[in-house]
C-alpha positions as CSV (number, residue, x, y, z in Angstrom):
1,M,-2.7,44.6,-30.6
2,T,-1.8,43.8,-26.8
3,V,1.6,45.0,-25.4
4,A,2.3,40.9,-25.4
5,D,1.7,40.8,-28.8
6,T,3.8,43.6,-29.8
7,V,6.7,42.6,-27.6
8,A,6.6,38.8,-28.1
9,P,8.6,38.9,-31.7
10,L,11.2,41.0,-30.1
11,V,11.7,38.6,-27.2
12,R,11.9,35.8,-29.4
13,A,14.3,37.6,-31.6
14,V,16.5,38.1,-28.6
15,V,16.5,34.7,-27.0
16,G,15.8,32.4,-30.3
17,A,12.5,31.5,-31.8
18,Q,13.0,27.8,-30.9
19,V,13.2,28.5,-27.0
20,P,9.8,28.1,-25.3
21,V,9.3,31.3,-23.3
22,G,6.0,32.6,-22.0
23,I,5.8,36.6,-21.7
24,R,3.3,38.5,-19.3
25,C,3.0,42.3,-20.0
26,W,1.9,45.3,-17.5
27,D,-1.5,45.6,-18.9
28,G,-2.0,41.6,-17.8
29,S,-1.6,40.3,-21.9
30,R,0.3,37.2,-22.3
31,S,1.8,35.6,-25.2
32,G,3.7,32.3,-25.7
33,P,3.3,28.5,-24.0
34,S,2.3,28.8,-20.3
35,D,4.4,25.9,-19.3
36,A,7.5,27.5,-20.5
37,P,10.5,26.4,-18.4
38,W,10.5,30.5,-17.8
39,Q,8.4,33.3,-18.0
40,V,9.4,36.8,-19.1
41,H,7.5,39.5,-16.9
42,I,7.8,43.1,-18.4
43,V,6.8,45.1,-15.5
44,N,6.6,48.3,-16.8
45,R,7.4,50.3,-19.9
46,R,10.7,51.2,-18.2
47,G,11.8,47.8,-18.7
48,L,11.5,48.2,-22.4
49,R,13.2,51.7,-22.1
50,R,16.2,50.6,-20.6
51,L,16.7,47.8,-23.7
52,L,16.2,50.5,-26.1
53,W,18.9,52.8,-24.4
54,A,21.4,49.8,-24.1
55,P,20.4,46.9,-26.6
56,N,23.0,44.2,-24.7
57,D,23.3,42.3,-21.8
58,L,23.8,45.6,-19.3
59,G,20.7,46.7,-20.5
60,F,19.1,43.6,-19.6
61,A,20.7,43.4,-16.7
62,R,19.6,46.8,-15.5
63,A,15.9,46.3,-16.3
64,Y,16.1,42.9,-14.4
65,V,18.0,43.9,-11.3
66,S,15.9,47.3,-11.1
67,G,12.7,44.9,-11.3
68,D,11.2,46.4,-14.3
69,I,11.8,43.0,-16.2
70,D,11.2,39.9,-14.1
71,I,12.3,36.2,-14.7
72,E,10.0,33.7,-13.1
73,G,10.0,30.1,-12.8
74,D,13.2,27.5,-13.1
75,L,16.0,30.2,-14.0
76,L,18.6,27.4,-14.5
77,A,16.2,25.1,-16.6
78,G,15.7,28.4,-18.8
79,L,18.8,29.4,-19.4
80,D,19.7,25.6,-20.1
81,V,17.2,25.6,-22.9
82,L,18.5,28.9,-24.1
83,E,22.1,27.7,-24.2
84,Q,21.2,24.9,-26.3
85,V,20.3,27.1,-29.3
86,S,22.7,29.9,-28.8
87,D,26.0,30.0,-29.8
88,P,28.1,28.3,-27.6
89,S,31.1,30.8,-27.5
90,R,28.6,33.5,-26.2
91,G,26.6,31.2,-23.5
92,P,23.6,32.6,-22.0
93,G,22.6,36.1,-22.1
94,V,20.7,38.9,-24.2
95,R,22.1,40.0,-27.5
96,I,20.3,42.5,-29.5
97,D,21.3,42.9,-33.2
98,K,20.8,46.2,-35.4
99,Q,17.6,44.4,-36.8
100,T,16.1,43.9,-33.8
101,K,17.1,47.3,-32.3
102,K,15.2,48.9,-34.9
103,A,12.4,46.7,-34.3
104,L,12.3,47.6,-30.8
105,A,12.6,51.2,-31.7
106,T,9.2,50.7,-33.9
107,A,7.6,48.9,-31.0
108,A,8.8,51.7,-28.2
109,L,7.0,54.5,-30.6
110,R,3.8,52.2,-30.9
111,L,4.0,51.6,-27.0
112,G,4.9,55.1,-26.1
113,I,8.0,54.4,-24.1
114,I,10.0,56.9,-25.9
115,G,12.0,58.7,-23.2
116,L,15.2,59.4,-21.5
117,P,17.2,56.7,-20.5
118,P,16.3,55.4,-16.9
119,K,18.7,55.9,-14.2
120,P,21.1,52.9,-13.5
121,P,20.0,50.7,-10.5
122,A,22.0,51.4,-7.1
123,E,23.6,48.1,-7.4
124,E,25.5,49.3,-10.5
125,M,29.2,50.4,-9.6
126,K,29.9,53.3,-11.5
127,P,33.2,53.1,-14.1
128,A,36.3,53.4,-11.7
129,R,38.7,56.0,-12.0
130,G,42.6,55.6,-11.7
131,H,44.8,52.7,-13.4
132,R,43.2,49.2,-13.4
133,H,44.4,47.1,-10.6
134,D,46.3,50.1,-8.6
135,K,45.5,49.6,-4.9
136,D,42.9,52.1,-4.1
137,R,41.0,50.9,-7.2
138,D,41.2,47.1,-6.4
139,A,40.4,48.0,-2.7
140,A,37.1,49.6,-4.4
141,A,36.2,46.8,-6.3
142,I,36.7,44.3,-3.7
143,S,34.6,46.3,-1.5
144,H,31.6,46.6,-4.3
145,H,31.6,42.6,-4.5
146,Y,32.3,41.4,-0.8
147,D,30.8,44.3,1.2
148,V,27.3,43.6,1.1
149,G,26.3,42.1,4.0
150,N,27.6,39.1,6.0
151,G,24.1,37.6,6.6
152,F,23.6,37.7,3.0
153,Y,26.6,35.6,2.2
154,R,25.9,33.3,4.9
155,L,22.3,32.3,3.3
156,V,24.0,31.9,-0.2
157,L,27.4,30.2,0.8
158,G,25.9,28.1,3.7
159,E,27.5,27.4,6.9
160,S,30.9,27.0,5.5
161,M,30.8,30.6,4.2
162,T,33.1,29.7,1.4
163,Y,33.1,31.5,-1.7
164,S,35.0,29.4,-3.9
165,C,34.6,26.1,-5.7
166,A,33.7,23.1,-3.3
167,Y,35.0,19.6,-3.8
168,W,32.6,16.8,-3.9
169,A,35.1,14.0,-2.6
170,E,31.9,12.2,-1.9
171,P,28.9,12.4,-4.2
172,S,26.4,12.5,-1.5
173,A,28.1,15.0,0.5
174,D,26.3,18.5,1.3
175,L,28.1,21.9,0.0
176,D,29.3,22.3,3.5
177,A,31.1,19.3,3.8
178,A,32.6,19.6,0.0
179,Q,33.6,23.1,1.2
180,Y,35.6,21.6,3.9
181,A,37.0,18.7,1.9
182,K,38.2,21.4,-0.4
183,C,40.1,23.2,2.1
184,D,41.4,20.0,3.4
185,L,42.5,19.2,-0.4
186,V,44.4,22.6,-0.3
187,A,45.9,21.8,3.2
188,R,47.2,18.3,1.8
189,K,48.9,19.7,-1.3
190,L,50.6,22.1,0.9
191,G,52.0,19.6,3.1
192,L,50.6,21.3,6.0
193,T,52.2,20.3,9.7
194,A,52.1,21.7,12.9
195,G,54.0,24.7,13.8
196,M,54.2,25.6,9.8
197,R,53.5,29.7,9.0
198,V,51.1,29.8,6.3
199,L,49.8,32.8,4.5
200,D,46.2,32.9,3.1
201,V,46.0,35.5,0.2
202,G,42.4,36.4,-0.2
203,C,41.5,34.6,3.0
204,G,37.7,36.0,2.6
205,W,35.8,34.8,5.7
206,G,38.6,32.7,7.0
207,T,37.4,29.3,6.1
208,F,40.5,27.8,5.2
209,A,42.6,29.5,8.1
210,L,40.3,28.1,10.3
211,H,40.4,24.5,9.0
212,A,44.4,24.7,8.7
213,A,44.5,25.9,12.2
214,R,42.4,23.9,13.8
215,N,43.1,20.3,11.8
216,Y,46.7,20.9,11.3
217,G,48.1,23.5,14.1
218,V,49.9,26.1,11.6
219,H,49.9,29.5,12.2
220,V,48.1,31.6,9.3
221,V,48.1,35.1,8.5
222,G,44.9,35.9,6.2
223,V,44.8,39.0,4.1
224,T,41.8,40.6,2.4
225,L,40.5,43.8,0.9
226,S,37.3,43.4,2.5
227,H,36.9,45.2,6.2
228,E,33.4,43.2,6.3
229,Q,35.1,39.7,5.8
230,A,37.9,41.0,8.3
231,E,35.9,41.6,10.9
232,Y,33.7,38.3,10.4
233,A,37.0,36.1,10.2
234,G,38.8,37.7,12.9
235,K,35.6,36.9,15.1
236,R,35.3,33.7,14.1
237,M,38.9,32.5,14.9
238,V,38.4,33.8,18.4
239,D,35.2,31.9,18.8
240,A,36.8,29.0,17.7
241,G,39.4,29.0,20.0
242,V,42.2,29.5,17.5
243,G,42.5,33.3,18.0
244,D,46.6,32.5,18.9
245,L,47.1,30.9,15.8
246,V,45.5,32.8,13.1
247,Q,45.9,36.6,12.3
248,I,43.7,38.5,10.1
249,R,44.2,41.7,8.1
250,V,43.0,44.1,6.1
251,Q,46.0,44.4,3.6
252,D,46.9,44.1,-0.1
253,Y,48.8,41.3,-1.1
254,R,51.5,43.5,-2.5
255,D,51.9,45.1,1.0
256,V,52.8,41.7,2.7
257,T,56.4,42.2,3.9
258,D,56.6,39.7,7.0
259,G,58.1,36.5,5.5
260,P,59.3,33.9,4.8
261,Y,56.2,31.5,5.1
262,D,56.1,28.0,4.5
263,A,53.2,27.6,2.6
264,I,50.8,30.3,0.7
265,S,47.5,29.4,0.0
266,S,45.4,31.5,-2.7
267,I,42.3,30.3,-3.3
268,G,40.0,32.5,-5.6
269,M,41.7,35.5,-5.4
270,A,43.9,35.6,-8.7
271,E,40.9,36.5,-10.7
272,H,41.0,40.2,-9.1
273,V,45.0,40.5,-10.0
274,G,44.7,41.4,-13.5
275,A,46.6,39.9,-16.6
276,A,49.1,42.8,-16.4
277,M,49.9,42.1,-12.7
278,L,50.1,38.2,-12.8
279,A,54.0,38.8,-13.2
280,T,54.2,40.9,-10.2
281,Y,51.4,38.8,-8.1
282,A,53.8,35.4,-8.6
283,A,57.3,37.5,-7.9
284,D,55.9,38.9,-4.6
285,L,54.6,35.3,-3.3
286,F,58.0,33.7,-4.4
287,A,59.6,36.2,-2.2
288,L,57.3,35.5,0.9
289,L,58.3,31.8,0.8
290,R,61.2,30.1,2.4
291,P,63.3,27.7,0.0
292,R,60.9,24.3,-0.4
293,G,57.6,26.4,0.3
294,R,54.7,25.6,-1.8
295,L,52.2,27.8,-3.1
296,L,48.6,26.6,-4.2
297,N,46.8,28.5,-6.6
298,H,43.0,27.9,-7.2
299,A,41.6,30.2,-9.6
300,I,39.0,30.3,-12.5
301,S,40.3,30.1,-16.2
302,R,38.8,30.8,-19.6
303,R,39.2,28.8,-22.6
304,P,41.8,30.0,-25.0
305,G,40.7,31.2,-28.1
306,K,39.5,34.7,-28.7
307,P,41.0,37.6,-26.8
308,A,38.9,38.3,-23.7
309,A,41.6,39.4,-20.9
310,K,39.1,42.0,-19.7
311,F,35.6,42.2,-19.2
312,S,33.7,44.8,-21.3
313,K,33.1,48.0,-19.5
314,T,29.7,47.8,-20.7
315,S,29.1,43.9,-19.4
316,F,26.7,42.8,-16.6
317,I,29.9,40.8,-15.0
318,D,32.2,44.0,-14.9
319,R,29.1,46.6,-13.8
320,Y,27.6,44.3,-11.1
321,V,29.7,41.4,-10.0
322,F,33.1,41.5,-10.7
323,P,34.2,45.3,-11.4
324,D,37.8,44.9,-12.8
325,G,37.8,41.4,-12.9
326,E,40.1,39.5,-15.8
327,I,39.9,35.8,-16.3
328,E,43.0,34.4,-18.3
329,P,43.6,30.9,-19.4
330,I,45.6,28.7,-17.7
331,A,48.6,28.8,-19.6
332,P,49.7,32.4,-18.8
333,M,49.0,31.8,-14.9
334,I,51.8,29.0,-15.4
335,E,53.9,31.0,-17.2
336,A,53.8,33.7,-14.7
337,L,54.5,31.2,-11.8
338,E,57.4,29.6,-13.9
339,G,58.8,33.1,-14.9
340,A,59.1,34.0,-11.0
341,G,61.0,31.2,-10.3
342,F,58.3,28.6,-9.2
343,E,58.4,24.8,-10.2
344,V,55.0,23.8,-11.0
345,R,54.2,20.4,-9.6
346,D,50.5,19.4,-9.9
347,V,47.6,20.9,-12.0
348,E,43.9,19.5,-11.3
349,S,40.9,20.9,-12.9
350,L,37.4,21.2,-10.6
351,R,35.3,22.5,-13.5
352,E,32.4,20.1,-13.0
353,H,32.7,20.6,-9.0
354,Y,32.2,24.4,-9.7
355,A,28.9,24.0,-11.7
356,L,27.8,21.8,-8.7
357,T,28.9,24.6,-6.2
358,L,26.9,27.4,-8.1
359,R,23.8,25.3,-8.5
360,A,23.8,24.7,-4.8
361,W,24.2,28.5,-4.2
362,V,21.2,29.2,-6.1
363,G,19.1,27.0,-4.6
364,N,20.2,28.5,-1.2
365,L,19.5,31.8,-2.5
366,E,16.0,31.2,-4.0
367,A,14.8,29.1,-0.9
368,N,15.8,32.0,1.5
369,W,14.9,34.6,-1.0
370,D,13.1,37.1,1.0
371,E,15.4,37.0,4.1
372,A,18.4,37.7,1.9
373,V,16.5,40.4,0.2
374,S,16.2,41.8,3.9
375,H,20.1,41.5,4.3
376,S,20.9,43.4,1.1
377,S,18.4,44.2,-1.7
378,A,16.2,43.0,-4.0
379,G,18.5,44.2,-6.7
380,R,21.6,42.6,-5.2
381,A,19.7,39.2,-4.7
382,R,18.8,39.5,-8.5
383,V,22.3,40.2,-9.4
384,W,23.4,37.2,-7.4
385,R,20.9,35.0,-9.2
386,L,21.5,35.7,-12.6
387,Y,25.3,35.6,-11.8
388,M,25.2,32.6,-10.5
389,A,22.6,30.7,-13.0
390,G,24.8,31.6,-16.1
391,A,27.7,30.9,-14.3
392,A,26.8,27.5,-13.8
393,L,26.2,26.8,-17.3
394,A,29.5,28.3,-18.2
395,F,31.3,25.9,-16.2
396,A,29.2,23.0,-17.1
397,A,29.7,23.6,-20.8
398,N,33.4,24.2,-20.4
399,R,33.3,27.8,-21.1
400,L,35.1,28.4,-17.7
401,G,37.4,26.2,-16.1
402,I,38.9,26.3,-12.4
403,N,42.2,24.9,-11.8
404,Q,44.4,24.3,-8.7
405,V,47.9,24.8,-9.6
406,L,50.5,23.6,-7.0
407,A,54.3,25.1,-7.0
408,V,57.3,24.8,-5.2
409,K,60.3,27.5,-4.5
410,S,62.9,24.8,-4.9
411,S,66.2,25.2,-3.4
412,E,69.1,26.7,-5.1
413,R,70.5,23.0,-5.4
414,G,67.0,22.1,-6.9
415,E,65.6,20.1,-3.9
416,S,62.0,20.6,-3.7
417,G,60.9,18.7,-0.8
418,M,58.2,17.3,-2.6
419,P,56.8,13.7,-2.1
420,G,57.8,11.2,-4.9
421,T,54.3,10.5,-5.9
422,R,51.0,11.9,-6.1
423,A,49.1,9.5,-4.0
424,E,51.9,10.2,-1.3
425,L,51.2,14.3,-1.8
426,L,47.8,13.7,-1.4
427,Q,47.9,11.6,1.8
428,S,46.7,13.6,4.9
429,S,49.4,14.5,7.2
430,A,47.0,15.2,10.3
431,P,43.6,13.7,11.2
432,I,40.7,16.0,10.4
433,A,39.1,16.8,14.1
434,S,35.8,18.0,12.8
435,W,34.3,19.9,10.0
436,P,34.5,23.7,11.6
437,G,31.5,24.9,10.2
438,R,29.0,23.0,12.4
439,E,29.3,25.1,15.4
440,Q,26.9,27.9,15.6
């Protein structure tokens, strides 16, 4: 019996008997249809040993990230087929039950792969010390995810260097245009006009700050915990000629004390705040706004139902992608904002837009694979490929959502300063001079 013959029943037990999957093993043996949308290449015995010691998505992630197991072909198509026959509440991924674990152990003995657990790949973050969401631990988590090389992110994210959901106001638009359309949507909802003072919480590489300063003439303070983001964003503002309007800081949002601000944007940052800190987050931002000032909170949400406030400490997402990340349903976020004193005025879902965004990022990564690896590591590129492909399907299937919540700090007399209609709210108060990602 070949290695592929021994392994094939186990792979089918993991991904489902109905999923057409090809198998190729280290001895050259094969099993399954050759035209399957994806092929599982078990590169060496260590790949199966990783699954033996961690029979869950973490074990599979370790095997894939280290290159001990490879997924060849159209990953999105393969995961899409898997999703059609899997439990929608679980989504794409690897789940090995006790029966399969026993079969794996039997196969391990037959294949001679019993041994000590392999060392995790370098890309895996060790369980953090300290209290969840204290400042030092948050800074370490942010650094793990974002400080992996600006060159790598430029290839994945495109010229806009925007790591959040784009907005396809025009279906034919490319990714960069859709990202700047998102920036302008946020600017219009915030009612930006020349001379305003704006705080951009979790400013990333500065795309929104640049757009707001150049197109609306506002003064922006952008804060991030990533040193690489801050260095890139600061230089970007000078090169774009708005260095006098934008200040970029390496700073925790809890340490910002130089209010009041006329408006606050928080785009793709609240996922790092944590459920227990939402009230603090909302209260701090409320205190930094002047009366009638607006907050735009753009954040991922999960569907209500089973408690899942925290990613498991043994999950692929927690160890490789978002350490300490917490995604809540939209209701707790709105409750926190209202509890802090905000009046919520507008909520918009961009869920389908994020599925499109993630697919575009996967396409960028795959099209520039060798260069992306040269900027980081093969393991890091594999982390991103697996994470983004799975996330694209999660948004498409409505397991994850993304919402823009617009809130205002009304005056003591209840004056909001908000326009009377949503159509008026979305009218641009300034012409768009240019898409600022087009210059080199």
